[in-house]
C-alpha positions, 0 to 999 in steps of 0.5 A: 515540511511540505509534502505531495501525497500521491494516490492521496484519495486511497486507502493508504494515501488517505490515512497518511494525509490525515497523519500528516496535517495531524502533525502540522504539515503542509500538504498537497494531494495528488489523485486522478480519482480512477474508477477502479473503486469509487467513494474515495473522496469522502476520505478527503472531503474533511481537510477541503477547508484546511489551509494547509491542504490543497487537492488537485485532480492529476493523472501521474501520467500527465508529467508537466502537471507533476512538474508544477504540483511538486514545486516547493515540496520537500518530500514526495510520498508516492502511494498512486498505483494500479493495485490488485494482482489479479487486474494485472493479470487482466490488464498487464498494461494498465498496471505497467503505465501507472506503476512504472511509467507512473513512477518514473514520471514522479522521480522525474518531476521530483528531480526537476522540481528540487525535491529532496526525497521520494518515499515509493510504495513497492510490495511483497509481491516482488518476491514471488514465491520467496526462496526463503521465509521470512524474506529479507530484502536482500533475497532474489526477486522473482515476480510472477504477476505483471503487478509485481513486475511493474512494482520491481521496475518502479524500484529499479528506477528509484535506485537509478536515480539516486545514482544518476541524480542524487534523488533520495528515495527508498522503496517500501515493500508493503506486506498485505496492508488492511484496516479502515478504508481498504479497498473493496477488492482486499481479501479481508473486506470480502471476507467481512462483506459476506459474513455480515450479509451471512453469505459463505466466505469464498476462499481461492484455494485450500486456505492454508496460503499464508499472509503477513497482515500489516495493520494500516497505522503501523504502515503509515507510522513507517512511511512518516519515519522514512521523511527524516531517517538517513539516506536510504539510497534508493534501497527497499525496506520490508515493511511488515508485522513479521509474523504470518497467519493462514487465510483459513485462520483470518476467515475464522477470526472474522466469522467468529467476530461477526458471530457467524461461525455458522457460515462454512467457508466455500473454497474456489480454484487458486487465482493465477499470480497469487503467491503462497506465502508471504512473510516479511524479516523487518529487521531492516526497517526496525533498525533503520527507522527505529520502527516496529508494528504494534497492532496484532491480527486479532486487535487489527481485524476487530478494529477493521470490523468495528470501522466497517460496521459503523463507516465502511458501509455507510 
């Protein structure tokens, strides 16, 4: 398989790239190396001498360049995005350009290049404050942040391109992905970093918010399975652990793991755009992809903290 990975230098994209190359596939890695956070090149550097790997510094807003990069590709794994609810509240236009217009460009380029399938990265944030938990794919979507709205608009484009042009696609609604390489602005990394520095973890709100934390290797396994599963006709799939844990519980587990249970969390005002609870029903993904999450929160936190101590802070 010849695969294009957009956002290939990022958290999920680079981990997916590793997996694709390990399984013998050809990978065209596309990334604009946006300065949202630095240091991403180190995740791809070891592949630069691999004859099955090609790295292109391209912005997904450059439609002509995208078309050229997609030539001969079988599947496009679309990971590129402007991530983060809070930055989208500060700069809605950037989220819209990257996530909505950028996805439209990916779909246009894929259609024009004859790509068989696009696997789109969406988010559980499209549910907003879900009407029921665990959330199911057919439930109402009521975004409460520009980030969530931009991801939902991208999902609609995927469905349209299937119905109008026959482009196979699926939108994966990720639920709080965590693990090695996660971004500096993600909560688990921030909590861990402060604990290792002997600083009190800072929790927005009372910490009783709950999240469906999904480990990176489980997410990448689901993404890989989407390349060959039956055509999902642009429909969404929840990619989640199917379980939930409070932010307070996660913080206490991190403090215990790093040996700093003496640090008392500091509670700050809630942040605009943050949802109260995320919890997904992964039945459809289990059935269609023959997939199941394997890494529980305790094991996942331990694996992340070990990576962060030995590699992540280097």
